[in-house]
C-alpha positions as CSV (number, residue, x, y, z in Angstrom):
1,M,45.0,134.0,108.1
2,E,47.8,136.2,109.1
3,E,49.4,133.3,111.4
4,V,49.3,131.0,108.2
5,K,50.8,133.3,105.9
6,E,53.4,134.2,108.5
7,I,53.9,130.2,108.7
8,N,54.1,129.9,104.9
9,E,56.7,133.0,104.8
10,I,59.2,131.4,107.7
11,E,59.0,127.6,105.7
12,K,59.8,129.7,102.4
13,L,62.7,131.2,104.4
14,N,64.0,128.1,106.1
15,Q,63.8,126.4,102.8
16,E,65.7,129.0,100.9
17,W,68.4,128.9,104.0
18,N,68.2,125.2,103.5
19,E,69.2,125.3,100.1
20,K,72.0,128.3,100.6
21,Y,73.4,125.5,103.3
22,L,73.7,123.0,101.0
23,R,74.9,124.7,98.3
24,L,78.0,126.3,100.6
25,Y,78.4,122.5,101.7
26,A,79.0,121.1,98.2
27,D,81.1,124.0,97.7
28,F,83.0,123.6,100.6
29,E,83.5,119.8,99.7
30,N,84.6,120.7,96.1
31,F,86.9,123.1,97.6
32,K,88.4,120.3,100.0
33,K,88.8,117.9,97.3
34,K,90.6,120.4,94.9
35,T,92.9,121.5,97.6
36,Q,93.7,117.8,98.4
37,K,94.6,117.0,94.6
38,E,96.8,120.0,94.6
39,K,98.7,119.0,98.0
40,E,99.1,115.6,96.3
41,F,100.6,117.0,93.0
42,I,102.6,119.4,94.8
43,R,103.7,116.4,97.2
44,N,104.6,114.3,93.9
45,T,106.4,117.0,92.0
46,T,108.5,117.4,95.2
47,K,109.6,113.9,95.5
48,V,110.2,114.0,92.0
49,E,112.7,116.8,92.0
50,M,114.1,115.9,95.5
51,L,114.8,112.0,94.4
52,G,116.3,113.0,90.7
53,A,119.5,112.7,91.8
54,V,118.9,109.5,93.2
55,M,117.4,108.1,90.5
56,D,120.4,109.2,88.4
57,I,122.7,107.4,90.5
58,D,120.5,104.1,90.4
59,S,120.9,104.2,86.4
60,D,124.9,104.9,86.7
61,L,124.8,101.8,89.0
62,H,123.4,99.8,86.8
63,I,125.4,100.6,83.9
64,A,128.5,100.1,86.3
65,E,127.2,96.8,87.2
66,K,127.2,95.6,83.5
67,S,130.9,96.2,83.1
68,I,132.1,95.1,86.6
69,K,132.0,91.6,86.9
70,D,130.7,89.5,90.0
71,N,130.8,93.0,92.3
72,E,128.8,92.1,95.5
73,G,129.4,96.0,96.9
74,V,127.8,97.3,93.8
75,R,125.1,95.2,93.9
76,L,124.2,95.4,97.6
77,I,124.2,99.4,96.8
78,I,121.8,98.7,93.8
79,S,119.6,96.4,96.3
80,K,119.5,99.6,99.0
81,L,118.7,102.0,96.0
82,D,115.6,99.8,95.0
83,T,114.0,99.5,98.2
84,F,114.9,103.4,98.9
85,L,112.7,104.1,95.6
86,K,110.1,101.9,96.5
87,S,109.5,103.1,100.0
88,H,108.9,106.3,97.8
89,Q,106.4,104.8,95.5
90,I,108.8,104.8,92.5
91,E,109.1,101.5,90.5
92,R,111.7,101.1,87.8
93,I,110.2,100.6,84.3
94,Q,110.4,97.4,82.4
95,T,113.3,97.6,79.6
96,N,112.4,94.1,78.1
97,K,110.5,94.5,75.5
98,Y,110.4,97.5,73.7
99,D,106.9,99.8,73.9
100,P,107.1,103.2,71.7
101,D,105.0,104.6,74.7
102,L,107.6,104.1,77.2
103,H,110.6,103.8,75.8
104,E,112.8,107.1,74.5
105,V,115.0,105.3,71.3
106,V,118.4,106.9,71.6
107,S,120.2,105.0,68.9
108,V,119.1,102.2,66.4
109,L,121.3,99.2,65.8
110,E,120.8,96.6,63.1
111,S,120.6,93.5,65.2
112,G,117.0,92.4,65.1
113,E,113.7,93.9,66.8
114,K,114.5,94.3,70.6
115,I,116.1,96.2,73.1
116,I,120.1,96.0,72.9
117,D,121.1,98.0,76.0
118,V,119.7,100.4,78.7
119,V,121.5,103.9,78.5
120,S,119.3,105.2,81.1
121,R,116.7,103.9,83.2
122,G,113.0,104.7,83.4
123,Y,110.8,105.3,86.4
124,T,107.1,105.8,87.3
125,L,105.4,107.5,90.5
126,D,102.2,105.8,91.3
127,G,102.2,104.1,88.0
128,K,102.4,106.9,86.2
129,P,105.8,107.8,84.3
130,I,107.9,110.2,85.7
131,R,111.2,109.4,83.8
132,Y,111.3,107.5,80.5
133,P,114.0,104.7,79.9
134,K,116.6,105.7,77.2
135,V,117.4,102.5,74.9
136,I,119.4,101.7,72.2
137,L,117.1,99.7,69.8
138,G,117.8,97.0,67.1
139,K,116.2,97.5,63.9
């Protein structure tokens, strides 16, 4: 009788320790996931801050390309910048068709319902906008 009681206590203790272990393991797994998300957020924030100047240069070069006709050198630099930005998962936001959720309108002109000019290019990182394009819109 004493042995059965002792075995029951040991099994109960074993079950308690097993439950504590499972809770601790789950907490640790949640901690690892949270830490990974925080690291990814910090990495992306740092990337956006560091590449901000490069995105400005890319936007300025595209404006220069409009005013300089047939300049192969400018196109080559733009191509290299595009490749560089894509290698860092930064994509340009399309500016062919106006989307009020994606485009920041800086001016409106009386000439149709479309984007007339792009003042500053917009970019996404991993599909999320990090800089919205600034456009001149026709009304």
